[in-house]
C-alpha distance (Angstrom), angle and dihedral (degrees) to the residues before:
residue distance angle dihedral
M1 . . .
L2 3.82 . .
D3 3.77 119.4 .
P4 3.84 110.0 -89.8
K5 3.79 87.0 -133.2
L6 3.75 87.0 73.6
I7 3.76 89.7 62.4
R8 3.77 92.4 47.9
G9 3.78 92.3 45.2
D10 3.88 132.0 48.9
L11 3.88 102.1 -14.3
P12 3.83 93.2 172.2
M13 3.78 89.0 57.6
L14 3.79 91.2 46.6
A15 3.85 88.9 52.6
V16 3.81 89.7 53.4
Q17 3.82 92.4 50.7
L18 3.87 92.0 48.6
A19 3.82 91.3 45.8
R20 3.75 87.4 66.9
R21 3.86 86.6 70.3
Q22 3.79 91.8 44.9
F23 3.80 92.9 -104.3
V24 3.82 117.3 140.2
L25 3.85 111.9 -144.5
D26 3.84 114.2 -155.9
V27 3.81 95.9 -136.6
D28 3.81 94.9 177.6
A29 3.86 93.7 52.8
L30 3.80 92.5 46.6
S31 3.81 91.8 46.1
S32 3.80 90.6 50.9
L33 3.79 92.4 49.6
E34 3.82 93.9 46.9
A35 3.91 89.8 47.4
K36 3.79 88.4 51.6
R37 3.73 91.6 48.4
K38 3.77 94.9 46.6
S39 3.79 92.3 46.0
A40 3.74 93.5 53.6
Q41 3.74 91.9 45.8
T42 3.87 90.2 54.1
A43 3.82 90.7 45.0
M44 3.92 90.2 50.8
E45 3.83 91.7 51.6
T46 3.83 91.6 48.6
L47 3.79 95.4 46.5
Q48 3.82 91.0 45.9
A49 3.73 92.5 52.6
E50 3.90 91.1 46.0
R51 3.81 91.7 48.2
N52 3.78 89.0 50.7
R53 3.67 93.0 50.6
V54 3.84 95.1 45.5
S55 3.85 90.4 45.0
K56 3.81 89.6 60.8
A57 3.82 90.3 56.3
I58 3.76 89.3 62.6
G59 3.81 93.0 68.8
Q60 3.78 92.2 41.3
A61 3.86 89.4 52.7
K62 3.76 92.8 47.9
A63 3.83 90.0 53.0
K64 3.75 89.7 54.2
G65 3.68 93.2 46.4
E66 3.88 92.8 -117.1
D67 3.73 127.0 147.3
T68 3.79 108.4 -87.8
A69 3.81 96.6 -172.3
P70 3.83 96.5 94.5
I71 3.84 90.5 47.5
M72 3.92 91.8 47.9
A73 3.86 88.4 49.2
A74 3.84 90.6 52.6
V75 3.80 91.6 49.2
S76 3.83 89.3 48.3
D77 3.83 90.4 50.1
L78 3.88 90.8 49.3
G79 3.81 88.5 49.9
G80 3.71 90.4 53.5
Q81 3.77 92.2 49.5
L82 3.87 90.3 47.5
D83 3.71 91.9 51.1
H84 3.84 90.7 52.1
Q85 3.79 91.8 48.4
K86 4.00 90.1 50.9
V87 3.82 87.2 52.8
V88 3.81 90.1 53.0
F89 3.82 93.9 42.6
D90 3.87 91.3 50.5
E91 3.69 94.0 48.7
A92 3.74 94.4 48.8
S93 3.79 91.1 45.1
Q94 3.76 92.7 50.6
A95 3.77 92.0 47.8
L96 3.81 89.7 50.5
Q97 3.86 91.2 48.6
A98 3.79 90.0 51.2
V99 3.80 89.6 52.5
L100 3.76 92.0 47.0
M101 3.77 90.0 50.9
S102 3.89 89.5 54.6
L103 3.78 98.1 46.7
P104 3.85 118.5 99.4
N105 3.75 123.8 -131.1
V106 3.81 124.1 -84.0
P107 3.79 111.5 -99.4
D108 3.81 116.3 -115.1
E109 3.86 112.0 -108.7
T110 3.93 87.2 -114.5
V111 3.83 91.4 62.4
P112 3.76 112.0 111.5
E113 3.85 118.5 -119.2
G114 3.79 116.3 -110.7
R115 3.82 145.8 113.6
N116 3.91 100.1 -123.5
E117 3.77 145.8 -2.1
T118 3.82 92.3 -65.2
S119 3.84 87.5 76.4
N120 3.81 96.5 50.6
L121 3.75 110.5 126.4
E122 3.82 120.7 -126.7
V123 3.84 109.0 -131.5
R124 3.74 101.0 -178.7
R125 3.87 145.5 -30.4
W126 3.69 131.8 -137.1
G127 3.87 126.9 -164.0
T128 3.72 129.2 9.2
P129 3.83 122.3 -98.9
R130 3.74 110.6 -110.5
V131 3.79 120.5 -112.8
F132 3.77 111.7 -132.9
D133 3.90 125.0 -148.8
V134 3.74 88.8 -142.7
A135 3.86 130.4 25.9
A136 3.85 111.3 -71.3
Q137 3.75 115.3 -116.3
D138 3.82 119.2 -133.6
H139 3.76 121.3 -117.9
V140 3.75 94.0 -98.6
S141 3.76 94.1 59.1
L142 3.81 89.0 45.3
G143 3.73 97.0 46.4
E144 3.80 102.2 41.5
R145 3.75 91.6 64.2
G146 3.86 106.0 106.7
G147 3.77 90.9 9.3
L148 3.79 94.0 -85.9
M149 3.75 94.9 133.7
D150 3.84 107.9 41.4
F151 3.75 122.2 178.5
D152 3.76 94.7 165.2
V153 3.73 99.1 59.7
A154 3.80 89.7 44.5
A155 3.79 89.4 55.6
T156 3.87 91.9 52.8
M157 3.83 90.7 57.8
A158 3.80 96.4 36.9
Q159 3.81 123.9 -5.7
S160 3.78 139.8 -85.5
R161 3.82 118.7 -46.3
F162 3.73 93.7 48.7
V163 3.78 128.2 104.7
A164 3.85 139.2 -163.4
L165 3.80 117.2 -148.2
K166 3.79 122.0 -163.0
G167 3.77 138.3 -178.1
E168 3.78 118.2 -11.3
L169 3.86 92.8 4.5
A170 3.71 92.6 56.1
Q171 3.73 88.0 46.7
L172 3.79 88.8 50.4
Q173 3.74 93.0 53.3
R174 3.79 91.5 50.0
A175 3.77 90.4 46.2
L176 3.82 92.8 52.8
T177 3.81 91.8 49.2
Q178 3.79 93.7 52.2
F179 3.74 92.7 44.6
M180 3.77 90.9 53.7
L181 3.76 94.6 46.7
D182 3.80 91.8 48.1
T183 3.76 93.7 48.4
H184 3.76 94.9 50.2
V185 3.80 95.2 43.1
N186 3.81 97.8 42.5
E187 3.66 103.9 31.7
H188 3.90 104.9 24.5
G189 3.76 99.0 38.0
Y190 3.86 100.1 -120.1
Q191 3.85 121.9 153.0
E192 3.77 110.4 -128.7
V193 3.90 114.1 -129.3
Y194 3.79 135.2 -174.7
V195 3.87 118.3 -146.3
P196 3.74 141.1 177.0
F197 3.85 117.2 -82.1
L198 3.83 91.5 -149.0
V199 3.80 117.6 62.9
N200 3.83 134.2 178.8
E201 3.84 128.2 -116.8
D202 3.84 92.0 -94.9
A203 3.73 93.9 57.9
L204 3.83 90.7 51.1
K205 3.82 91.5 47.0
G206 3.72 87.9 51.2
T207 3.77 94.2 61.6
G208 3.74 95.4 35.0
Q209 3.82 103.4 -107.1
L210 3.77 89.3 115.8
P211 2.94 137.4 86.0
K212 3.83 93.5 12.3
F213 3.85 103.0 46.3
G214 3.86 104.0 35.5
D215 3.77 91.3 126.5
D216 3.76 90.1 65.7
L217 3.76 96.0 53.0
F218 3.85 130.7 88.9
R219 3.81 110.2 -129.2
V220 3.75 124.9 -154.8
D221 3.77 116.6 -162.7
L222 3.82 108.9 -150.8
E223 3.81 123.6 138.3
R224 3.77 83.9 -42.7
A225 3.75 132.1 10.6
L226 3.76 114.8 -83.6
Y227 3.78 130.7 174.4
L228 3.78 131.6 -146.7
I229 3.78 106.6 -118.4
P230 3.86 118.7 -99.3
T231 3.79 88.9 -157.7
A232 3.71 139.2 -6.8
E233 3.75 88.4 -110.2
V234 3.76 89.4 83.8
P235 3.90 101.3 57.5
V236 3.78 94.5 32.1
T237 3.74 95.6 52.5
N238 3.84 90.0 45.0
L239 3.76 89.2 61.2
Y240 3.88 84.3 85.9
R241 3.73 98.0 44.0
D242 3.86 113.0 138.9
R243 3.87 88.8 0.0
I244 3.89 125.1 136.3
L245 3.70 109.0 -153.0
T246 3.80 131.9 -164.4
M247 3.78 127.7 -136.0
N248 3.77 88.0 -104.5
D249 3.85 90.2 64.9
F250 3.78 91.0 65.6
P251 2.96 136.6 129.4
I252 3.79 96.3 52.3
K253 3.82 108.9 -178.4
M254 3.83 117.4 160.5
V255 3.82 131.2 -179.1
C256 3.66 122.7 -164.0
H257 3.93 136.5 178.6
T258 3.78 115.7 -150.4
P259 3.79 141.6 145.6
C260 3.77 113.4 -105.9
F261 3.82 125.7 -150.0
R262 3.77 124.0 -157.4
S263 3.80 130.2 167.6
E264 3.79 91.1 -148.5
A265 3.61 93.7 -136.2
G266 3.71 113.3 -170.4
S267 3.86 93.3 19.7
Y268 3.82 95.6 96.5
G269 3.81 110.0 154.5
R270 3.87 94.3 8.1
D271 3.84 120.3 121.0
T272 3.82 93.0 -11.6
R273 3.84 91.3 158.3
G274 3.76 119.8 75.5
M275 3.77 136.0 -21.6
I276 3.80 102.7 -42.0
R277 3.80 97.3 97.3
Q278 3.89 113.6 26.3
H279 3.77 135.3 161.3
Q280 3.87 89.5 -132.9
F281 3.91 122.1 35.0
E282 3.74 139.9 145.4
K283 3.80 130.2 -116.2
V284 3.70 136.4 177.8
E285 3.78 101.0 -140.2
L286 3.79 129.1 -159.4
V287 3.81 122.4 -152.6
Q288 3.81 130.3 -178.8
L289 3.83 131.3 -176.4
V290 3.72 114.3 -162.0
P291 3.72 143.6 163.7
P292 3.91 110.8 -89.1
E293 3.85 93.7 -107.4
E294 3.72 90.7 58.2
S295 3.78 101.2 46.2
E296 3.79 97.6 92.7
A297 3.78 92.6 52.7
A298 3.82 91.5 42.4
H299 3.81 89.5 53.8
E300 3.75 93.2 52.6
A301 3.83 91.3 46.7
L302 3.76 95.4 48.7
T303 3.81 90.3 49.1
E304 3.85 88.2 51.9
H305 3.85 89.3 50.0
A306 3.83 90.5 56.7
E307 3.75 90.0 44.2
A308 3.86 90.1 53.5
I309 3.82 89.3 65.2
L310 3.93 90.6 56.0
Q311 3.64 90.2 47.6
K312 3.76 96.1 51.5
L313 3.77 89.7 47.9
E314 3.86 88.0 49.1
L315 3.78 92.1 -127.1
P316 3.90 116.4 153.7
Y317 3.75 112.8 -124.1
R318 3.77 143.2 156.2
V319 3.80 133.0 -143.7
M320 3.77 119.0 -126.5
N321 3.83 125.7 -163.0
L322 3.87 102.3 -145.8
C323 3.71 116.9 -127.8
G324 3.84 121.8 -127.8
G325 3.80 94.3 -97.4
D326 3.82 90.9 53.8
L327 3.82 100.4 45.5
G328 3.75 119.7 115.0
A329 3.78 113.3 -111.6
S330 3.78 97.9 -106.1
S331 3.81 97.0 41.1
S332 3.66 127.7 97.2
K333 3.81 95.0 -172.8
T334 3.87 129.7 4.3
Y335 3.73 134.8 -172.0
D336 3.78 114.5 -159.8
L337 3.89 116.1 -154.9
E338 3.81 106.7 -148.4
V339 3.88 116.2 -165.2
W340 3.75 122.1 -155.0
L341 3.78 114.9 -108.5
P342 3.84 113.5 -166.0
G343 3.77 91.9 -166.0
Q344 3.70 90.8 61.9
S345 3.80 96.6 28.3
Q346 3.67 92.4 -134.3
Y347 3.92 143.6 85.0
R348 3.76 113.4 -95.0
E349 3.89 128.3 -169.4
I350 3.84 114.5 -95.2
S351 3.83 98.8 163.8
S352 3.75 140.6 12.8
C353 3.81 116.4 -155.3
S354 3.74 113.9 -164.8
N355 3.88 140.6 -176.5
F356 3.82 109.1 -150.6
K357 3.84 92.7 179.8
D358 3.88 105.5 -159.4
F359 3.83 95.5 -30.6
Q360 3.82 95.2 103.4
A361 3.79 94.4 31.7
R362 3.83 91.4 58.4
R363 3.80 89.8 55.3
L364 3.78 92.0 44.3
Q365 3.77 96.0 38.4
A366 3.71 88.5 -132.3
R367 3.82 105.0 166.5
Y368 3.73 146.1 159.8
R369 3.88 139.4 -156.9
I370 3.71 121.4 -130.7
E371 3.83 87.9 -151.2
A372 3.79 136.0 3.1
N373 3.83 100.0 -87.0
A374 3.87 99.0 30.1
K375 3.73 125.3 117.0
P376 3.81 111.4 -93.0
E377 3.81 114.6 -104.9
L378 3.80 130.7 -160.4
V379 3.83 117.0 -101.9
H380 3.81 124.4 -137.2
T381 3.76 120.1 -114.3
I382 3.85 125.9 -147.5
N383 3.79 128.0 178.5
G384 3.78 143.4 162.6
S385 3.74 142.9 160.5
G386 3.73 113.7 -88.6
L387 3.19 78.9 -157.7
A388 3.73 143.9 -32.1
V389 3.75 99.3 -122.3
G390 3.80 99.7 -151.0
R391 3.77 94.9 50.4
T392 3.80 90.0 46.9
L393 3.74 88.0 54.2
V394 3.79 88.8 52.3
A395 3.77 91.1 49.7
V396 3.77 93.6 50.7
L397 3.71 94.6 48.5
E398 3.94 93.0 48.4
N399 3.79 97.6 41.9
F400 3.85 98.9 43.0
Q401 3.77 98.8 43.7
D402 3.85 123.1 120.4
D403 3.86 125.5 -152.4
Q404 3.82 90.9 -89.5
G405 3.80 91.3 56.1
Q406 3.80 95.3 -108.0
I407 3.79 118.8 139.2
T408 3.84 123.7 -133.3
V409 3.77 109.5 -144.7
P410 3.81 114.0 -125.1
D411 3.76 111.4 -114.9
A412 3.77 92.8 -117.8
L413 3.84 91.8 60.0
R414 3.81 98.9 45.3
P415 3.84 96.3 88.5
Y416 3.86 86.7 54.8
L417 3.78 93.3 51.7
G418 3.83 97.3 51.0
G419 3.83 92.4 -98.6
K420 3.70 94.8 -54.9
T421 3.84 114.7 159.7
Q422 3.86 100.2 -176.8
L423 3.80 133.3 43.9
L424 3.84 128.4 -168.3
A425 3.76 91.6 21.0
Q426 3.77 111.8 175.3
């Protein structure tokens, strides 16, 4: 959530900043609401002061034996006016709060200008896409041999956009997950955490998924509404809801493996083949909470930690700085890591690493004190996939295939697969 001071300050400038992400801010409507709120607040303060002054006169009149009825009527009238202004103030404040909850984050000044992904800026590349002697197969053609990747059976028990993995492919997914966790814990200094896979509305509001993205969530109605998590970012970041930290608590670096559930609303017809866009998938998520002055460096470091997985797996990729029109609503700046997929002959997103600055922390009231008696300040939150496990599996299959459809196991994964050097051997 944006700082309410922005609404009370230079609204035209805020409109310019949000326009960089193709968001149109209704300045006139917001100005009118803020004027109504401020007017009611001023009226309440004036009426309260006047009622206090008149109320004192009741005692004075009684002491003099004077008739207090006119004074009491005046106090009652002032009370009625005060109650009315409180209603006006509350309505305007709630309307402003609803607007604030719907506004996206302000883009960082280093975010490129642009309306959509075509304006994303390439920052760097690593690795060279392999040239195949014969046309590369996609992961579906490779995985469906022997029934080890089965979309049809998954659809019979659920619906489309689910998959069942068996044998070596199920083992490969588990190996990738363990490899990522070990790397981030042992080499990058993250603390592994385990969290609920179902969360309430407040948790989703805290990280910005609600109210804006309700259509993309799976809701479960029990005694109270709960939602299957769309990403571990939600419960992991909520570990610090309503917390006041000290400088000794930093650095806070967490890694978490969870399933993720998304309805993929609005993606009809996109990536209908294979594992690229599923309703259920797994991720190893990285989350950091830092003081504001450290958030830029932490964002760069977290991105490099996600890149390290791709480098260890020898998977070619590129880093893209997303333009304003392609940013997620809560993000101030995002780097997408895009891995090369030979079966599609293109780079595809495998991780988004985002700096939210204080946008999530304000909703969560995640704060810290520089020193014991200092006023609490908002932390900055950063997160990213390190990596999306299913898409990494796809990338390994497609990049390490031979012309017979066998898969050479990357060196980094061999200890996690009992020393195997080949998968899908005929």
